[in-house]
N, C-alpha and C positions, 0 to 999 in steps of 0.2 A: 710449127715455126719454120719458116723458110731459111735456106742457107744464107740468103742475102740479109735477112733480118738478124740472124745470129752473128754474121760478120760485122754488121753495124754495131750491135751491142758490144761485141768484143773490142772493136775500135774505140767505142765510147768509154768502156771500162778502162782500157789502156790509157786513154787520154786523161781520165780522172786520176788514175794512179800516178802518172807523170806529174800532173798538177799538184797532187797532194804531196808527192815526194819532195817537191821544192820546199814545202813548209815543215817537213819532218826532220830537217836538220838546220843547224844554225851556222851562219857564216861568221868569219872572224870579225866583220864589221858589227854584226848584231851582238856578238858576245862582248866586243870592245865597248860598245855603247852602254851595255848593261853594267859593265865593270866601271866605266868612267862616271856612272851615276852615283858612285860612292861605295861600291861593293868590293873593290880591289883591296885586299889585305885587311879589311875592316869587318865585314859581315860574313857569317856562314851562309852558304847557298846550297839549296837542294838541286842536284844536277841529275836530270833524266837523260838516259841514253837509249839509242835504238836497239842495241844488241846486248845490253847488260843491265844489271840491277842499278837502281838509282842510288846515289851516295849523297851525303852531306859533306861539304868541303869548303875550303878557303882558297880562293885564287890568290897567288902571290906574284909579286913583281921582282924579277931577278935581273942580272946584267944582260941576259939574252932575251928579255921580255919582248922587245920590238921584233927581233928576228923570229922568235917562235910565233908571235901574233901574226906576222905576215904570212906564215905557213899554216895558220889556224891550229896551232898547238898551244896548250896551256898547262902551266904548272899548278897543280892543285894538291893541297895538303888535306888528307882525309880527316874525318871527324875525330878519329882515335888519336891523331897526332897533333891536333890543333894547339892544345895547351902547351905541349913541348915546343912546338914551333914558335909560339908567341914569346916564350922565355929565351929560347936559344937562337932563333932565326936560322936554324940549320936547314939548308935547302935540300939536304939528302932525305928529309922527311916527306918531300913532295914527289909526286909522280907526274909524268907528262901525259896528257890526254889529247886525243885528236878531236878538234872541235866539230868535225863533220859527223861524229857519232853523237854529239849532244843535241837533244831535241827540245829541251826546256830548262830554263833557269828560274828558280823561285827563291826569293830571300827567305831565310829562316828567322822567325821571330823568337827571340830569346825571352823566356818567361821569367 
């Protein structure tokens, strides 16, 4: 294989990676649309991340929701604290996650 062919393949692979990278993270608009479809504080969601294990959680709306959303940050109550949060609405049970790390959101079907 010639150096020129190798260089072309490297450029092609780099272009593919950049192209795919755009789809491996979610924007605040994409997450917002998902939540506005009825998942905000109502349904558990499986959240897949780029750099950590997937979790099941509940997105919640607090006083700073719009400000966090504009910066692509989200308050999420993890599955272990959802029942407590539903009774107490204690926002200290939630953690703030960076939306740029989220790769996929999937509604969890309760059996």
